LUMBAGU-889463 format. One line per field, with one value per residue (C-alpha): residue number from 0; x, y, z; residue in one letter. Coordinates in Angstrom, 3 decimals. Each point is the difference from the previous one (the first is absolute). Layout:
num <- c(NUM ...)
x <- c(X ...)
y <- c(Y ...)
z <- c(Z ...)
residu <- c(A ...)
***
This chain:
num <- c(0 1 2 3 4 5 6 7 8 9 10 11 12 13 14 15 16 17 18 19 20 21 22 23 24 25 26 27 28 29 30 31 32 33 34 35 36 37 38 39 40 41 42 43 44 45 46 47 48 49 50 51 52 53 54 55 56 57 58 59 60 61 62 63 64 65 66 67 68 69 70 71 72 73 74 75 76 77 78 79 80 81 82 83 84 85 86 87 88 89 90 91 92 93 94 95 96 97 98 99 100 101 102 103 104 105 106 107 108 109 110 111 112 113 114 115 116 117 118 119 120 121 122 123 124 125 126 127 128 129 130 131 132 133 134 135 136 137 138 139 140 141 142 143 144 145 146 147 148 149 150 151 152 153 154 155 156 157 158 159 160 161 162 163 164 165 166 167 168 169 170 171 172 173 174 175 176 177 178 179 180 181 182 183 184 185 186 187 188 189 190 191 192 193 194 195 196 197 198 199 200 201 202 203 204 205 206 207 208 209 210 211 212 213 214 215 216 217 218 219 220 221 222 223 224 225 226 227 228 229 230 231 232 233 234 235 236 237 238 239 240 241 242 243 244 245 246 247 248 249 250 251 252 253 254 255 256 257 258 259 260 261 262 263 264 265 266 267 268 269 270 271 272 273 274 275 276 277 278 279 280 281 282 283 284 285 286 287 288 289 290 291 292 293 294 295 296 297 298 299 300 301 302 303 304 305 306 307 308 309 310 311 312 313 314 315 316 317 318 319 320 321 322 323 324 325 326 327 328 329 330 331 332 333 334 335 336 337 338 339 340 341 342 343 344 345 346 347 348 349 350 351 352 353 354 355 356 357 358 359 360 361 362 363 364 365 366 367 368 369 370 371 372 373 374 375 376 377 378 379 380 381 382 383 384 385)
x <- c(0.967 2.168 -0.687 3.266 -0.955 -3.512 1.654 2.340 -2.995 -1.901 3.055 0.460 -3.768 0.162 3.246 -1.476 -3.059 2.170 2.083 -3.111 -1.226 3.342 -0.008 -3.532 1.158 3.025 -2.083 -2.271 3.011 1.126 -3.487 0.346 3.564 -0.668 -3.329 1.604 3.052 -2.286 -1.858 3.219 1.534 -3.165 0.083 3.660 -0.722 -2.883 2.015 2.857 -2.142 -2.270 2.611 3.619 -0.128 -0.060 -0.462 -3.305 -2.964 -3.539 -0.893 2.487 -1.349 -3.434 0.945 1.805 -3.072 -2.316 2.324 0.142 -3.807 -0.502 2.774 -1.807 -3.335 1.415 1.849 -3.304 -1.842 2.701 0.007 -3.746 0.373 2.805 -2.333 -2.448 2.541 1.606 3.651 1.322 -1.918 0.735 3.107 1.808 -2.652 0.036 3.805 -0.175 -2.768 2.006 3.209 -1.756 -1.719 3.244 2.346 -2.205 -0.931 3.588 0.959 -2.687 0.743 3.806 0.014 -2.727 2.320 3.022 -1.794 -2.076 2.269 3.424 -0.356 3.329 -0.414 -2.504 3.016 0.891 -3.451 -0.361 3.130 -1.189 -3.331 1.814 2.116 -2.966 -1.997 2.647 -0.290 -3.752 -0.672 3.097 -1.912 -2.357 1.806 -2.982 -0.956 3.602 0.474 -3.402 1.095 3.463 -0.190 -2.479 2.313 3.077 -1.906 -1.066 3.600 1.147 -2.551 0.349 3.812 -0.154 -2.777 1.205 3.712 1.363 2.806 1.568 -2.131 2.886 0.262 -3.790 -0.135 2.987 -1.609 -3.346 1.669 2.197 -3.065 -1.970 2.908 0.548 -3.655 0.048 3.126 -1.169 -3.409 1.464 2.264 -2.927 -2.173 2.650 0.599 -3.762 -0.629 2.963 -0.964 -3.792 0.880 2.636 -2.568 -2.442 2.488 0.775 -3.660 -0.557 3.121 -1.279 -3.397 1.586 2.358 -2.828 -2.023 2.874 0.556 -3.574 -0.077 1.339 2.195 -0.718 -3.790 -0.862 -2.190 0.279 2.651 -0.151 0.763 -2.959 -2.151 0.813 -0.987 -3.165 -0.801 0.170 -2.189 -2.744 -0.088 -0.593 -2.813 -1.626 0.052 -1.318 -2.817 -0.587 0.419 1.450 3.571 1.779 3.579 1.102 3.306 0.895 2.762 0.536 2.246 2.071 1.492 3.292 0.377 -0.735 2.643 2.630 -0.963 -0.382 1.909 -0.750 -1.108 -2.598 -1.013 -0.559 -2.179 -2.048 -0.386 -1.400 -2.525 -0.923 -0.429 -2.317 -2.195 -0.163 -1.023 -2.658 -1.510 -0.308 -2.770 -0.390 2.384 0.482 1.181 3.658 2.348 3.757 2.957 1.326 2.518 1.638 -3.143 -2.243 -2.690 -2.638 -3.295 -1.994 -3.764 -1.948 -3.661 0.213 -0.671 1.584 -2.678 0.395 3.849 -0.427 -1.784 2.822 2.604 -1.619 -0.239 3.676 1.056 -1.912 1.616 3.588 -0.503 -1.107 2.976 2.741 -1.063 1.285 3.368 0.718 -1.225 2.270 3.096 -1.016 -1.928 -1.697 -3.045 -0.514 -1.346 -1.684 -0.251 -1.981 -0.640 -2.629 0.563 -3.174 0.326 -2.120 -0.612 1.854 3.222 2.691 2.662 2.468 -2.525 -1.066 3.650 0.709 -2.957 1.255 3.404 -1.484 -2.262 3.045 2.075 -2.893 -0.070 3.712 -0.256 -1.217 2.620 0.428 -1.681 -3.184 -0.173 -3.511 -2.640 -1.412 -2.164 -0.199 -1.022 2.697 -1.139 2.373 -1.472 0.770 3.452 1.023)
y <- c(50.616 2.940 2.175 -1.254 -3.625 0.841 1.754 -2.806 -2.476 2.258 0.171 -3.687 -0.566 2.560 -1.608 -3.501 1.146 1.690 -3.185 -2.124 2.279 -0.230 -3.789 -0.120 1.989 -2.124 -3.169 1.573 0.340 -3.548 -1.349 1.544 -1.349 -3.566 -0.241 1.398 -2.321 -2.952 0.661 0.470 -3.247 -1.973 1.531 -1.001 -3.516 -0.433 1.348 -2.341 -2.942 0.092 0.895 -0.640 -3.182 -3.156 -2.219 1.778 -2.423 1.014 -0.986 2.304 2.835 -0.793 -0.109 3.255 1.610 -1.255 1.218 3.429 0.024 -1.000 2.483 2.773 -0.819 0.175 3.124 1.621 -1.074 1.401 3.315 0.331 -0.631 2.474 2.666 -0.480 0.463 3.222 -0.481 2.369 -2.041 -3.550 0.352 -2.557 -2.555 0.825 -0.438 -3.364 -1.214 1.152 -1.545 -3.357 -0.049 0.778 -1.912 -3.041 0.074 0.036 -2.665 -2.280 0.901 -0.627 -3.787 -0.463 1.684 -1.954 -3.318 -0.032 2.065 0.063 3.730 1.020 3.739 -0.209 0.278 3.448 1.145 -1.067 1.784 3.083 -0.177 -0.394 3.077 2.095 -1.180 1.331 3.355 -0.001 -1.204 1.044 2.588 -2.592 -3.177 -2.465 0.620 -0.523 -3.257 -1.295 0.726 -1.493 -2.936 -2.059 0.509 -1.098 -3.049 -0.860 0.248 -2.166 -2.726 0.012 -0.303 -2.646 -1.988 0.088 -0.133 2.513 0.917 -1.396 0.379 1.711 2.650 0.357 0.885 2.259 1.808 0.394 1.065 2.656 1.380 0.238 1.791 2.380 0.832 0.735 2.132 2.043 0.502 1.254 2.331 1.386 0.347 1.683 2.419 0.634 0.468 2.397 1.945 0.371 1.146 2.371 1.551 0.192 1.828 2.415 0.749 0.447 2.367 1.974 0.428 0.863 2.539 1.576 0.137 1.570 2.621 1.263 -0.041 2.485 -1.961 1.814 0.304 -2.906 2.304 0.288 2.436 2.970 -2.110 -2.346 2.912 1.488 -3.223 -0.277 3.619 -0.536 -3.083 1.719 2.947 -2.278 -1.895 3.311 1.230 -3.329 -0.190 3.792 -0.317 2.209 -0.047 1.923 0.032 1.102 1.440 -0.523 1.834 -1.192 2.110 0.141 -3.203 1.632 1.720 -3.242 -1.794 2.777 -0.033 -3.637 -1.849 -2.067 -3.088 1.908 1.813 -3.310 -1.102 3.121 -0.457 -3.469 1.504 2.555 -2.694 -1.866 2.949 0.709 -3.499 0.013 3.023 -1.784 -2.519 -1.122 -2.524 2.101 3.088 0.282 1.681 0.556 1.653 2.619 1.883 0.044 1.355 0.018 -2.430 -0.301 -1.723 -0.991 0.026 -1.387 0.595 2.734 3.747 2.908 -0.176 -3.723 0.551 2.651 -2.642 -2.511 2.687 0.913 -3.591 -0.553 2.979 -1.491 -3.346 1.538 2.028 -3.081 -1.926 2.713 2.912 -1.625 -0.962 3.367 2.068 -1.947 1.170 3.298 3.152 0.275 -2.004 -2.518 1.684 -1.858 2.424 -1.308 1.563 -1.725 0.193 -0.956 -1.451 1.387 -1.696 2.764 -0.691 -2.239 -1.794 2.832 2.573 -1.945 -0.621 3.675 0.672 -2.645 1.726 3.380 -1.334 -1.588 3.092 2.036 -2.241 0.492 3.752 0.274 0.852 -2.489 2.475 -0.179 -3.795 -1.153 -2.462 1.143 -1.400 2.121 -0.527 1.024 2.852 0.367 3.615 1.180 -1.540 1.543)
z <- c(-16.840 -1.124 -2.972 -1.510 0.245 -1.529 -2.791 -0.695 -0.045 -2.435 -2.386 0.260 -0.935 -2.767 -1.331 0.142 -1.877 -2.686 -0.308 -0.454 -2.744 -1.807 0.607 -1.564 -3.095 -0.355 0.044 -2.738 -2.193 0.837 -0.951 -3.513 -0.363 1.099 -2.066 -3.086 0.420 0.457 -3.189 -1.815 1.236 -0.760 -3.567 -0.370 1.113 -2.249 -2.951 0.674 0.993 -3.209 -2.526 1.151 2.281 -2.224 2.978 0.993 -0.466 -0.679 3.546 1.540 -2.128 0.965 3.695 -0.292 -1.801 2.855 2.619 -1.476 -0.339 3.719 1.063 -2.047 1.653 3.580 -0.766 -1.359 3.180 2.153 -1.944 0.489 3.657 0.212 -1.618 2.750 2.822 0.771 -0.820 2.657 2.584 -1.192 -2.182 2.097 -0.744 -3.750 -0.047 1.757 -2.261 -3.165 1.250 0.778 -3.449 -2.057 2.155 0.276 -3.615 -1.198 2.465 -1.528 -3.601 0.384 0.521 -2.662 -2.573 1.159 0.271 -3.279 -2.308 1.499 -0.239 1.520 -0.688 3.024 2.233 -1.505 0.182 3.649 1.044 -1.800 1.761 3.374 -0.653 -0.991 3.049 2.244 -1.630 -0.039 3.619 2.073 1.836 1.358 1.327 0.222 -3.684 -1.102 1.699 -1.257 -3.498 -0.002 2.439 -2.096 -3.106 1.950 1.421 -3.590 -1.266 2.843 -0.549 -3.829 0.112 2.700 -1.566 -3.687 0.866 -2.395 2.274 3.126 3.192 1.889 -2.850 -0.124 3.887 -0.433 -2.997 1.739 3.233 -1.712 -1.822 3.259 1.921 -2.984 0.099 3.737 -0.238 -2.936 1.651 3.262 -1.742 -2.177 2.980 2.154 -2.835 -0.433 3.790 0.350 -3.132 1.069 3.592 -1.406 -2.331 2.956 2.173 -2.813 -0.516 3.762 0.251 -2.942 1.646 3.398 -1.620 -2.013 3.282 1.930 -2.712 0.652 3.747 2.393 2.411 3.103 -0.140 -2.200 -1.964 -3.761 -1.227 -2.326 -3.146 0.713 0.706 -3.423 -1.682 1.930 -0.825 -3.756 0.292 2.145 -2.274 -3.032 1.988 1.107 -3.573 -1.348 2.539 0.239 3.795 2.768 1.122 2.716 1.129 3.578 0.686 3.605 1.855 3.711 2.361 2.038 -1.440 -1.049 3.344 1.914 -2.106 0.860 3.704 0.674 -2.657 -3.066 1.942 1.964 -3.240 -1.737 2.828 -0.182 -3.771 0.593 2.580 -2.741 -2.545 2.300 0.548 -3.711 -0.752 2.574 -1.816 -3.205 -0.269 -3.617 -1.547 -3.153 1.804 -0.475 2.400 -0.534 1.692 -2.556 2.211 3.414 1.660 -3.114 -0.872 -2.787 -0.160 -3.184 0.568 -3.125 -0.383 2.660 -0.513 2.116 2.695 0.574 -0.004 2.844 2.153 -0.587 0.740 3.396 0.874 -0.787 2.130 2.937 -0.300 -0.443 3.103 2.003 -1.120 0.365 2.399 3.076 -1.453 -1.590 3.059 2.181 -1.962 -1.680 1.040 -3.471 -0.600 -2.864 -3.201 -2.886 -2.949 -2.869 -3.410 -2.318 -3.744 -1.981 -3.529 -2.804 -3.354 -1.861 1.923 -1.290 2.075 -0.354 1.144 3.306 0.745 -0.240 2.249 2.452 0.102 0.559 2.818 1.596 -0.178 1.456 3.097 0.437 0.071 3.475 2.623 2.983 2.330 -2.112 -0.192 0.567 -1.293 -3.287 -2.745 -3.121 -3.614 -2.423 -2.445 -2.975 -0.647 3.481 -0.009 -3.250)
residu <- c(X X X X X X X X X X X X X X X X X X X X X X X X X X X X X X X X X X X X X X X X X X X X X X X X X X X X X X X X X X X X X X X X X X X X X X X X X X X X X X X X X X X X X X X X X X X X X X X X X X X X X X X X X X X X X X X X X X X X X X X X X X X X X X X X X X X X X X X X X X X X X X X X X X X X X X X X X X X X X X X X X X X X X X X X X X X X X X X X X X X X X X X X X X X X X X X X X X X X X X X X X X X X X X X X X X X X X X X X X X X X X X X X X X X X X X X X X X X X X X X X X X X X X X X X X X X X X X X X X X X X X X X X X X X X X X X X X X X X X X X X X X X X X X X X X X X X X X X X X X X X X X X X X X X X X X X X X X X X X X X X X X X X X X X X X X X X X X X X X X X X X X X X X X X X X X X X X X X X X X X X X X X X X X X X X X X X X X X X X X X X X X X X X X)
***
């Protein structure tokens, strides 16, 4: 399988995981909406039934009170079960159970209100519940249909059985409601799906752009900007933990001469070989290497003093020679030269001071004439330089 196909699969998996997270968050909002709406509707029904409906009998009021008590008990049990189940793992089950409870409960309550009290306001409350169910459950289709289909069936059975309207009008009304629910749900889901994936792509592009802005395109090493950020972080860490910190300034020649002789394509290939050698000389994950110029590199060595840095420097020189000597000697008469200057951080140094020492160490490496290019490892001494 090609790297491109693997990358596409990884992006698709990451995007699917992100979409499921957003879907879960949207369902959480839907749960709050539909629960709050159900409580409000039951409150309105109770107020109207007990105080504003003259045809309401004591038996209908008792039936409604018993229904609300049973409904509340089932809802409490569901809430306790939901607390014991991780929502992010079983949120689909929670949505389905909640939809069944609310949709089924309202479907049972509706014909009772119509039959015993001729409570015609129940039609308006039912339509309101259907509309809010679409908003609450549109991101998860099974929950939506489990919430609305029982109510639509209840409306159909009630109108057909009690004969308040013509059967043809009843079927047309119920069918129209169901079609509207499907259309609105699909529109909302399409908008939600497109919005989430657009947001995911934007975040991914921002991360890639941020990553590209900190990486050298030729070698794949971190660039000078990223090195400066890491230098500030490591200095703060060294000061906080009272630990050692050294910085290597590395100049490799004859990279410029090789580029002028063999062209930029060959020079880029040589740079990649140099990068391979430098990376082989660095063992610890925290050691940070970056390309800071055309032929200049820098290495951060936390928890390392000057003597330890000299060992790393000599090891890096050996690996760079193994990777590049045959290539350079085949084109140029001059040998490969890896010149390294070690700058050791001291607790009395601030960021500005060590950056000045790094610039001085780099300038000192560039003073040598091409005829004098040779491997060297030296510790920068600010007293001698000035």
